[in-house]
N, C-alpha and C positions, 0 to 999 in steps of 0.2 A: 547624485555622486555615488551612492551606495550600489545603485543598479549598474552603473557604468564600471565600478570597480568589480563587481561580480561578474559582469560580462567579460572583462579582460581576464580575470582569473580562469573562467571557464574556456575561454578561447585558448589561453595558453596550456591549459591542462588536456586539451583534446576533446572536451565535452561538446556536444551539439554538433552542428554541421557548418561549414562555411558557406557563404552565398554561392549559388551555382550559376554559371553562365548560360546553362540551358533554359532559364526561365522558369524552372520547375520550382513550385511553392515550397520552401522548407519551413520547419517548425523552428520557432525561437528556441535558442539553446537552453534556456532555463526551463521552459516548458517541456522540451524533449527529454532533459535529464530527469525531471519530476516524473514523467510518464515511464520512462525507462528503469527508474527506481521502483515506482508503484506496482508495475506489472508483476515483477516476481514477488513482491510483498503481498500482493493480492493473492497471486497463485498459492502461495504458502498458506495464507490464511483460509482459503477455500478448501484446501486439502486438510487442514486441522479441523475445521468445523464439520466437514463431511463426516468424520469419524463419529459425531455425536449421534447420528441416526440409528447406529447399532450398538452403541457403547453408553450413552447417556441414561441415567436412571431418571432424573428430573425432567418432567414434561416441559416445563419453562425453558431449561437449558436446551432441549431438543429443538424447541420452537425458535428460540432466538438464534440457534446455530443454523437452522435452515433459512432463516431470514437473511443472516450474514451471507451465507453461501449465495443466495439468489441475488442479493444487491451487488455483491462484489463480482459475480459472474457478468452482470449487466455492466458494471463498470469497466471491467476488463474489455469487453467488447468495444466500448467506446474509446478506451485509451489506445487499444491496438488500431482502431479505425483511423484515429488522429495521426498516429505514426505512419501508418501505411500511406494515408493520403499525402503526407509531407514527404514520402520517400525516405524515411528514417528507419533504421533498424528497431525492432521491438525491445531488444537488449542492448546494453553498452558492452563494449569489450570488457573482460575482466580487470578489476581494479582501476578501471577509468575514473570512478568517482571516489577513490580512496583519500584524495587530497581535500575533500569537503564532506567528511563523515562517512563515506562508504555506504553500502547497502544495509539498510536495517532489516534485519531478519531475525526470526526466532531460532534459538539454539537447535540444531539438528538432533542433539541428544534429548532435549525436551520432547520433541515430536515423537522420537522412539518410545519415550516412556509413555506418551499418551496412547500410542498404538497398543501397549502392553496392558492398559487398564481397562476397567468396565465398572459400571455403577456409579456409587457416591464418590469413590477415589477418582474415577474419570472426570466426573462433573467438576469437583474441585480443582484439580490440575488443569482442566481445559479452561476454566473460568480464570485461573491466575495467569496462565500462559497467554490467553486472548486479551487480557487486561493490559499486559506489557506491549503485546503485538499491536493492539489498536491505539495505544498511546504513541507508538512510533509513527502510525499512520497519520495521527493527528498533528505531531511534530512536522512531518513532511509536508502535510496539506497547509499548515500555517505558513510556511516558508514559501510555497508556491502562491497561495492566495495573496500574499503581500508583495511578491516578486515577479510573478508570472507575467506573460505578455497577452496570450490569447484569452479572450473573455470565457469562452466555453470551458478551457482547462481551469482557469481561475474559479469559474462557478462550480465545477466539479470538486476542486479542493475545498472550497467553502461547505459544500454538502458533505464531504467526507469529515471535515473537521467536526461539523454538528453532529452528524449521525455517529460517528465513533466516540465522541465525548459522551453522548446519550447512552451508547452501548456499555461503556465503561462504568457508569453510574449504575446501570441496570445489573451488570455483572457483579458489582460490589455488593449490592443488595442481595443477589441470589447467593453469594458466599456466605452470608449470615444465616442462611438457612439450610444449605446442603451438607 
């Protein structure tokens, strides 16, 4: 019942794509919405952790940032591939998801602050910003894992939930020593 209600809400709000008479495979509206929200979220995360290579003081922070960057770049390729194969746009129209939580993104002012920092101050700020950023990813992934339709997308969501939760715990530990 819950899934049917969600589908109705998304259909009425313009999310996802209607069935196409041309026989082209389309993505499930819930999966499409998840991917369209995660792509800009991942791109923002990649841009933030990329700063660590030249700004971070702590070697563990640099290594974790590089791992996050690599993992999320790979996930971005997969997400874009699914949307492309379904004939869906990579991004949703502006404000199309406002009715159900909107885009979860880090504050652009925080990113500007990060760009101005170096050393220990950068490490602390990056860890704090990324803890919140990765928690947003966990929340979106939990929703998709429980409500999505395509096995591959749900599996990705499960991996995102587990890996980001582990990263959050690691970053919390790093904060106690940087």
